[in-house]
N, C-alpha and C positions, 0 to 999 in steps of 0.2 A: 806607274813607269815602270820600264820593263830591263832589268840587268842581264846582259848576256855574258856567262861567265865562261863559257867555251864554244866552239862551233860543230855543229853535231851533222856529222854527215850520214844521209840514209840512203842506202843501197836497196830498193825493193825490187827482189827478184818472182819473178810469174813463173809457177811451177805448173802443176796440172790444172789449176782452175782459173778461172778471172771473178774477182768478188765483184758483184753491182750493185753499189747502194740506190735505191730509186727513190726518193723524197719529195719529188716535184713532177708534177707532168712533163711530158717532152714536149720543146717550145716548137708551135709550128704543129704539131701532131692535133688534128680536126678529130672531135668525137671522144676526147678525153679531156674529162673534167674535173675527174677525182685525183685525190693523192694516191700512189702505191707505193708504199711503206712498208709493206709487209710486216706491220707491228712495230716496226721503227729498229729492226735488225737487219743487218744486210744480209742478201743470198749469196752463197758462193756456189757458183756455176760450174761445173766441171765439162767442159768440151769432150774430152775424150771417151765420157761416156755418155755421150750423146745427149745431154742436157741441154733441153731448148732456151731462148733467150725469155727474160722473165717481161720484156717490155709489152704493152699491149701492140697489137698488131694493126688495130683497125684505124683507118687511113693511112697507113703506111703501105699500104700493098696491093696490087691491082687484084680484085676478086675472081674477075672473068676471065683471066689471064690462068690463075691456078687453078679454077677449076675445068678450064679447057685442057690443060695439061698436066692434070694431075688424076693418075689408073685408078685411086680409091676413090669412092663415094664421100662426100663430106655433107654433114647436117646443114639443113638452110639457117642461114642467118649466124653460121660458124664458119672459121678459116681452117684451113688444112696446109699450111704448108711442106713443099715437097722436101725442102731442107731438114725439116723434124718430122716426118710420118709418124712419130708415136705421141705429136703433140696436138693437141684439140684448143683451139682459141675460139671462146664464144664470149667474150666478157664485155660489159658495157653492151648489152645488145636489148636491154627493158625486158627480157626474160624474165617470168612469172616463175616458170617450172624447168627444168634439165630438158635440154633438146632430145628428140625421138631420134631412133637410128643410130644410138654412139657406138662409135668405131670398137671393135672387140680388141684390136689392138692398141688404144688410147692407154697411154702411161702418164702423161703429162694434161690434165684438164684445167682450163682456166674458165671460171666462172664467176669472176670479179666484177662490182659494178654492177650488179641486175636488181631484181626485186623477186628471187626467188624466198620463199617464206617456210619450204617444207621439203623434205628429202624422205618419199615414200621408200619401201623397202626392195620395190619393183624398179627404182630409177636407175641402179647401177648393175643390175645383175649380169649384163654385157660388158662390164667394166673391172674383172677380178683382178685386172694385172694393173690398174691405176699404182701408180708412185705417188705423184703429186695432186692434190686434188686442192684447189684454189678457190675459195667463197667469199672472199674478201669483200665487205661494203654489200651486204645483200639486206634481207629481213627475216632472216632465220628465226624462227623460237624453238624454245626446247621443247614443246610438246609436237613439233614437226619432225624431230629428228626422230626418227626408229631406232632401236638398237641393232637391229640385225642390219640395218642399210651399213653402217662403218664396218661392222663385224667381220663381215663376207670379203671385205677388201682386204686379204692376206698379205698383198704386198706393198701395201700403202706406208711411205714412210714421213711425207711431208701433208699435215694437216691444216690449211689456212682458215679458220673462222673469226677474222677479225672484223671488228665495226658490223656486228649483229644484234639481235634482241635475246639473248642466252641467258637465262636465269641460274642454270647449273651448269657445270662441267659435262659434256654428253657422256654418256656410257657406251659399254660396247664397243669400245676403241680396240682398233686391231693391234697385237702385242708387237708388229713389225714397224709401230711408230718409230721414228728419233725424232721429228720434230713438230709440238703444239702449239699453235697460236692463237690464244684466243681473245687480244687484247682489244678493250673498249666493246665489252658487252652489257650485261646487266648481272652477272653472276655475284650472288650471293653466298653461295654455299659448295661444297666439293660432297659430293655422294660416298657413303663408305665402300671400298673396293673398286672406285674407278682409276685408279692407276695401278690396280693390285698386277696386274701383266705386263707392264709396260717399262719393262728391265734394260728396255735400248733405248728409252728416251732421252735426250741429251739437253734438246732445249724446250723451256715451257715459259710463254709467254701469257700472263694475266694482268697485265697493268691495266688501268683505269677501269675496271671494275667495283663492284659494292661490298669486297670481302674484309671483315674486321676481325676474325680469328681462325688459326687455325687448329683443328685438332689433332690427336696424337695419330690417328688414323688417316687422314687427308691425304698423304703424300705415301703412304705404304706402298712400295714396289718400285718407288724410283731411285734404285741403287747407281744409275751411270749418267744421274742429271749433273748438267755442265753449269747450265745458265738459267736462273730462275727470276723472272722479271714482277713484283708485286706491287711495283709503282702507280701511285694513283688509285689508293684503295681508302679504306677507311680505318686503317689501323691505328690505334691509340698507344700501342705499347710493340716494343720489338718483338714479333712474331716466334712463337718457340714450335719445336715438332717440325724443323725443316731438314730436307735431306744432307747428311752431312759431306755427300759427294761434290756439295755446289763450289764452282771454281768462281762464277761470277753472280752476284746478289744485287739485286737492284730494288731499292726502298724506297724510292723520292715521292716527295709530293706526298706524304701520309704525316698525319699530325702526332709523331710521336713525342711520349712522357720522358725518354731518355732511355739509356743501354746500362744495364748492370754487370759486373763483372762475369757473369755467368751467359750473357747473350751470345757471344758469338764462340763458346767452348764448344769442341768437338769439330769446329770446321777447320780442320788441318789441312783441306786442300784450298781453300777460299783466298782468291790474288785480286777479287776485283769487288769494291762495296761502294755501293752508290747511295747517299744520305741524304742528297740535298732538299732543299725546301720541306722540312720535315721539323721546322721550329724548336729544331734542340738548341738551348740554352747550357752553357757551361756547368753547374751544379749538376745537371742530370746526367752527366757521363763520368760513370767510376773510373777510376786513374787506369784501370786495367783495360777498359772496353774495349782496346785495339791492340792488345798485346797476343799479335798472332804474327808467327815469321811469316808464313807463307803469303803475307798480304804484301800486293805490290803497289796498288790504287786503291786511296781512299778520300771520296768527294761528300766533302762536308759544307759545301758552299749553298748560299741564300740561306743561313741559318740566323740565329742570334747568339752565338759563342761569342766570350769576350777574353778567353784566354786560348792558346794553341792546346791542343789535349796530346798526350802522350801518345807517340808514335812508337813503332819499332824502327831499330836500324835499318832494317832488311828495308821499307817502304820507300818505293822510288816516285812516286807522282802523289801529290798531296792537295786536294784543293780546296783553298780556305775562302774564297773570294766573297765578298758582300756579307760579312758578318760584323761585329763591331769589337774586334780584335784592337788592343791599344798597344800592349807590348808584345817584343820578341823573346821568349824565353828559351835559350838555349838547351836547357834540361827536358824543353819536350821531346827533343832530336834525339839529343847525346847525353846519357847518365853520365858518362866520363868521357873526356876524350885522349886517344891515343893510338899507336901506330896501327893497332888493329880493331879499336874502337873508335869508329865514326860513323855517321849518316850516309846511307847509300841514295840519298834522295836526288834525282835528276831534275824534276820540273816541281816547282813550289809556287802556289798562287794565293796570294794575300792581297792583291788589288781591292780596291771597295772597302776596305777597314779604315780606321782610324791612327796608322800608321804611315812612316816616311824613311825610305831608304839611309838617311842620315841617321837616325835612332838606332839603326842595328848597332849590336854592343860589337867591338873591334874582330873578337875570337870567334865568329859565326863561321869564318872561313876555314878555321882549323876542324871544326864539327861538321860543317857541308861542304867539303873539301871537294867531291865529285859533281856538285851542284852544276846543270848546266843552264836553267835560267830559273830566276825569281823575279816574280812580279809584283810589284807594291805601288 
């Protein structure tokens, strides 16, 4: 049951960029057989900087026409669109290695959906100006990535290595990196010093790997990290030694034993926390686990909670669907109610629990006075 408390009007302003979330193959696009999700986090495309389309061009353009009208040479089996002269599309071509005759002015290199298993140090010697390198859905292995190959790419900002066969986080990463996407590999560990020079890294995707512990030095150097995804790993307890700069932390699909009073201590910037499908039970959550005034969104859906945990007054979005909650406790949201003491909650999901709207205590509206939607 959905109860609409008020109508929310959303105005979306498109400024410098266009966000493109690519989660399914484009309908009617021949030759595209795999999802282009780039690790599950959308890409922001800034057209004013000349950043190219993230969609595959295979089957969407007349290669013969482009080759006849493009003044620059283009490697065989690749596409070099005139409108993006710094982009090279070699994706989904069944390549076993990087193409020969790489263009010296290439800044955006699309190689996803191939069979590339290694990157020799000589493979990118003429591409020192690369800004994006996309190698998702290949067969890259740790011993096939030579340290100097990536280290010499001093302009590289986005590195995509999702859906490969890496067992450790690559070493020799250039300090210019801003995004590193390593989702769905076979990574079990992080070598000491791997992130030591990556002071500009803001996004790190490690979901869908085999990590089970984070040591004190694993994330040393990540002073600007904003988003960290560790979902779908093998953690049995809430990981320690995470960068305190994090604003978005994703830990869903781990088998966590619980959260203690100090689990989130020091995360003064944390705004979004995802802990769905972690097997959490109410007794395993300390009453002060989520006592963070910075927290805006908390996802605890698809767990085994029987009570609503204590959350800060500043929380705006709480997802508790598909648990075993039977009672609505106002004290979970408001320790007291007054002119300035009330919950800032906007969306509350309690559907899929053992509750009904008619069992809500009448005074809940005074605590959740700015609520937009409640789902029961």
